[in-house]
N, C-alpha and C positions, 0 to 999 in steps of 0.2 A: 504493499498499499504505499501512500505520501509518510513524506520524514516532517513537513513543516505542513501546516494550515495559516492561514491568512482571513481573518474578515476584516477586509476595510471597508471605510466607509466614505471612498472618494474614487472618482476615475483615474483623477493625477497619481495617489496613488498605488491601486491593481496597475496602471502601466509602469510605476518605477519596477513594480518587483518583476513583469516580463521581461524588463530588461534588465536587470539585474540577475537574472535566471534562466532566460532564454528558452531553451527546449524542455529542460529539466521545470516546465512552468505548464499551467493548464486553469483558467478562467473556471469556475464552476458559479454556474446560474442554480438552470434547475437539477441537473447535473443526470436528465434520466437517462441517457446514454452515457454516458464517463464511466456512472458506479458499474453498468454491465461491464464495460471496459474491463474497467480496473481485477471484477470479479473473474473474467475472459481470461487474464494476462494478458491482456491485448497492452496496456499501458503503462510498461514496463520501466521505462525510459522518465516516467514522471515521479519525480516526491514530493512538489512544490504545488498545492492547492490556491488559487487564489478566488476569495467568495466576494462574492458585489453583488448577496443580495438582500446587503443594508444601507447600499448607499441611495440618500434619498430622492426622491425626483425622476428615478431612470425605467418607473412604469408606466409611465404614461402615453396615453394614445391622444393624440393633438392634429388638429385640421389649423394650417395657418390660413395669410393671410391668402393666397395663392392657390387655397383650395388643394395644397399638397397634406398626403397624413403622412405622419411621423409618428411612428414604433419609438421607442425606448427598450434599452436589453431588456429591462425583467419585466418584458408585457410576455403574458402569457399565451398558451391556447384558450383556456378559461377565459383570461381579458377579451381576446378577441370575437371568442364566439358569442360573446354578451353584451359586446358595444354596439351601442343603435348606430354610431357614427360607422363601422364596420361594417354592418346588416345593412343599413341602407346607403353605404357609398364605397363597400366594397366587398361584396357580398358574397362572392366566391370565396374569400379568405375567412369569411368566418365559416362556411360553408366547411370550407378541410380542416379549420380548428376545432370545432367540433367532431371532427372524426377523428381525432389524435388521438390512442390513447384507450382512457380511461378520467373518469373524472378527479381520481386522486394525483395521475401521473398530468393533466392536464394542468391542471392548480400549481404547478411545478414547473414542466418544462418550459421552456423559453423555445418564441415565435425565431427568436437569432441563434439560437443554440440548433435549434432544426434546422437551419440552412449548413449554418458550420458543419455537423455533423455529415451532412452532402453524400448522403446515399440517396439517390434517385426515386427512391419509393418512397420519401416524405414527404408528407402529403401540402403542407405549406409553401414549399417551394412552386411548385406547379402554378397556383394563383398569382401570389407574387410574380414568377413570371411573368406571365397573361399580365398582368397590371404594369408590366414596366419599371419594377422597381429595382431600388438603387439604395447602395447602402453605404455608411459616412465610417470609413475604416480610419483608428487611431492609431499611433506609438508614439513612446515619450516626447520625441522630437518632429513630427508630423505627422499631414492628415491627408487622406486621401478618399473621393469619392470613386467609386467600383459599381457601375451597371452586374446586376444581377447574374446575366448572361454570360458575362465575359470573369464571373466571382468561381466558375469550376473548371478544373483542368480533366476529371473524369471522377469512378467511384467513389468519394470518398476522399478525393483530393483540392483543394482549392488553393488560393491566390493568398489566400492568410499567416501572415510572418506569424512564431512566435514570439516578436514581442509585440505583435499586434492585437485590438481588440475593434470588436465593432459597437459602436455607438449609434447607429440611429440606421432604419429602416425607413421610406421615405417612396410614395408614391402620390401620383396622380390618380384624387378620388372620383368615380367615374361618373360621368355626367347627365342628365337626366333625358339624355336621347343611346345612353350605352345603357345595357343590359348583360349582366352575367351570372356564370354559374358554372357550378363546380360539383363531378362527381365519382364517389372512390366506392372501385371494386375489390372486395377483400373477398376470402373464407369464410373472415366470422364479423356478425353484425360491427364490433367492439374488440378491442385488444386485440386488432390483425394489422399486419404490415399490406398495404397496398399490391394487387396485382397487375393490374390498370389504375390512375386517375386522371381525367381528364379535366381542362380548366376552359372555358372560352368565352371571350366578350365580343358584343357585337355592336357598333355603332350604326343606328338609323338616321334617314331622312325619310320621315312617314312613313311607309311598309321597305324603304329599299336598303338594302347593308351598303355602308360607304365603308366602315373599317371591320373588319375581323381577326381575331386573333384565337389559334386553338394550342395549347401546351398540351402537350403530353408526358407525365412521373409514370417512370418505373416501368418504359420498353425501350432504353436504351441506357447507355453508360449516365448520362446528365438529362436536365428537364429538354425536351427539343420541343422547338416548333412544328405545326403540321403547316409548312407554309405556299402548299402544291393547293389546299384545300382554304386556306385564307383565303388566296387570290380567287379561286374558287367564287367564293361567295360575294366577291365585289360585285355592286352594282345589280344583285339580284334579289326577290323578296324571297322571303324567309320559309316555306313551304315545304310541305313533306315529299316532294319530289327532291327539291334540293337539298335538305337534313339528309336525305337516303345519300344520294351522289356525294356530297360533302364526305357522309360516313364512311365511305369506302376509298374515299381520294387522303383521307385522313389516315387509314390502316396501312397506306403503303409506307408512309411515311415510320411510320413502328420498328422496331430490332432490337426485340426481345431475347430478353436466354432462356433457356428452360431450367429449371431448376425443381426442388422438392414441392414445391407450391405450385407450378403450375409449368406446362410444353411454350416454349414458344409458339405457335400454332395456336394452343387457346389462346394463350394470353391477348395475339395478333385479330382473333376474330374476334377476344372482346373490349376492344379498340373501336372499330366499328360497332359494338351495340352499343361502349356506353360514351360514346359520340355524339351519338344518335339520339342518344338520352337526353345528352346536357343543349344538345342545337332543341331541342325540341323543347326542353324544359324554358329555353329561351325565348322562343316562340308563344310559350304562354304567360310570359312575364313571371317566369317560378312561382308560379301559382301552386304546383305541387312539392315544394323547397320543406323539407327536413328539417327541415332546421328551426327549432322551437323561439319564438321570439322572446322569451323567459327561461333561459334553459336553465339545465338543474346543474351545480356548479360545486355544490358541497363545500362553499364559503361564505363565514355570515359576516364580512368581512369587517372585521378585527382591521383596525390600522395594524403595517407591519409593525416589527420593532427592531426599533435603532439602536447602533449604539453608539455611544459617545465617543469612543476613540476604534482606532485600529487597535484590535488584539492577533497575536501569534499564538499559537496551538503546535509543543512538540518535545520533545523530552526537555525538560527541566522547565520547561518553560510557563504559559500562562493556563490555569486550568479553565474548565467546562465548569463555568457556574449557571445555573436554570434554574425553573422552577417547573416541576411536572406533577400534575393536580392539587395545583395549588400549596407542592413545599416547595423548598429551596435543599439542590443539592449540588455538592460540589465534588469533580472529578480531577485525578490527578492520571497522566499518561493512560487515556484513552480517546485520542485526538483522531486515529489512526485506524478509524472501524465504524460501522454503520451505526444511523440512531436505532437503530435496532439490535444490533448489542449491543450498545450503553446501555437501552434501558433492560435488558433479559439480561445479560451480564453484570453490570454493573448498579443499576437501581435495583436489580432484584422484582422487576414488573416483570411478570415473564407470562400474561396475559396476552400480548399479542406475539403470533403466532410467527416462521418462517415458511413458510409453503414451497417458492418459488426462488426466490432471490436476481428476481427479473423485473420484479414490481408488473408480475402477469398477474398474480391470484389473488389480494388484497386480505389476506390474511395480518398483514401487519399494517392494515389501517391504525393511524394516530392523529392528529389533530395539532402541529403544527401550529402556533400563531393564528388560528383560527379558521385553519385550512384544512381537512382533509387529505393526508399524501401517505405515500406509500414509502413508511420506515425505512425498509431495508434499500430505501434509491436517495436518501438523505448520508452525509456526512455528520459524524456523530459530534464535528465542532460547529454544526450548524447551529446544534442544541444551544449553544453561549449567547446571556440573553434573553433568549425566547421563552414562550409559553407553552406547556408539552400539558397536552391530555393525552390518557390512554385509557383503557375500556375500563383499569382499573376506579377512574377518577370520573365514573360518569353516575355514582350510584349517589345518592342525596340524601343525610344523614343517617347513612348505611342503608337508604334504604334502594332497589335494588329498581333499574331506569325502567319506564313502562314498557319500553320497546324489550327488554329481555324478562321482562313478565309475560308480555304474547308472546314470544318465543318460546317460550317453556310450555304455555297455555293453545296454544298451536302445533306442536310438534315438529317446530321449525329449527330445533337441536337435532342433531344427528350423533355423530360421532363429536361430533363439537370444534373440531379443529380448526374451519374456517367459520365458525358461530362470531368470533371477537372484532374481525374486519366488517361482516356483515351488518353487525350493533351500529361500529362506529357511524359508519356510511347514514345507516337508517336514523341515524338519533343525528346527524350535523342537518339528512334532509331534511328533517322534520325542526329543526332549528330555523332553518332556511325555509321552508313552503311547510307551513302547520299542517295545512289539507292537502297532498298533492294529488293525481292521478294515479293511477294504475302503471300510467305510458311514465310518469317522473318518476316512480320508484322503480322502474325497469330501467332506468338512464341511471337512475341513485348507485343502483348493485350492479350496473353492466365492469365496474371493474374487479368487481369479487366473485372469486370459482368455491361451487358449493361438489365434490363427488358424488355425494350421497343423494342428494335429491333431484326433486326437476323445480326447485325454487317456488311452487305455485304454496306452501305451507309458510314460505317465507318473507311471497310476495302479500299472502293473508296478514299476515305476524303485522308486517309495517301497515298495512291498510288499516287495521283494529285499531293499531296503537293510535293511529292522527285521530281516534275519531274520538278518544278516551282526554 
């Protein structure tokens, strides 16, 4: 794992550390990809982590006077999915953000982190490429602006230097004459990597298309444009025949591989299918959009805890001081592990479970500064100065939570291994939406896996808990 962990309170300090340690250092924001890479031994050369999650003001989504949308370095997928500005002026990005992982992953994972990981299957790159996004990249001594299309060199390869940080994503807000849509195709409805994803934006003059953009993800080493299809659509009216022909032309642009999730020919077929759905959605003005206007976030919007001063954690360096379930804890030499291991091994709070260590199962769900997160995906030193609630902390004066009570009464508990995570997700849902619909309940527990049940009793327990 890592040898030093810096909690910084300014971009300047983060850049100083990156400049000092170069290839040995890495920025931590969501860390949802980084923690898996450490777990799999991919990041053996990285021993310095720089946590930027306590820097004030860099989690904002703004629209400037030139109608340019800006996303700060800490803007998460849930921030984008729930933003009215993004929903109204950059809908394909909101749709893509909503498709990423689970509520817990979307609460941690950042849009910029998704771009930097540089997988061609990463969902938010495709709409941002269609939106003609640009990046502001800073080092200690310089700053440059780069088009997202020029940022990638290949699979998981970018032009970002080891001493640089992306500090802004910006792109033109969609005009009233423009309509865009994004659709992801994967093997599951949640927690799944794209087999194919497509974003399209059309600018209309009356019913005639004056400009068209179609971008494809997961079908080439980087996100690509279907240029021939874009040209074909210009000066045409969008109708069923045009959509069919554009979908066939788009299919020809794809260069997919075969892997365990799907063959090249299957992916190529689905490019045509998904493109047709995306363009049909644009024709219908996204009347069939599956993104809720008020999506479930598992976040009751408690302001993030900021630090007064920078802190560094390592051997014989600063202790981790934190608040867990309303009690003060102090830990020594526990900086180089996950938050889950800190809770179980050092705080002796063993209710949170490790089921996958990859952010897939939700058994380790806890609340970090008011947000539901996967504790296996969070570095332990992020607990410094934070407020954490675990399954042990949701009792009220020693009385179990109503959700726990209904899980027992409804028979929603079987082997029990996954139960703490489900209960944490349900508790946070009811804090956020006291009377959720069944669809909202399903969205809330989409990051929690159970191997014993068909989920019906779990959903029933949450429904009944919401009525008490």
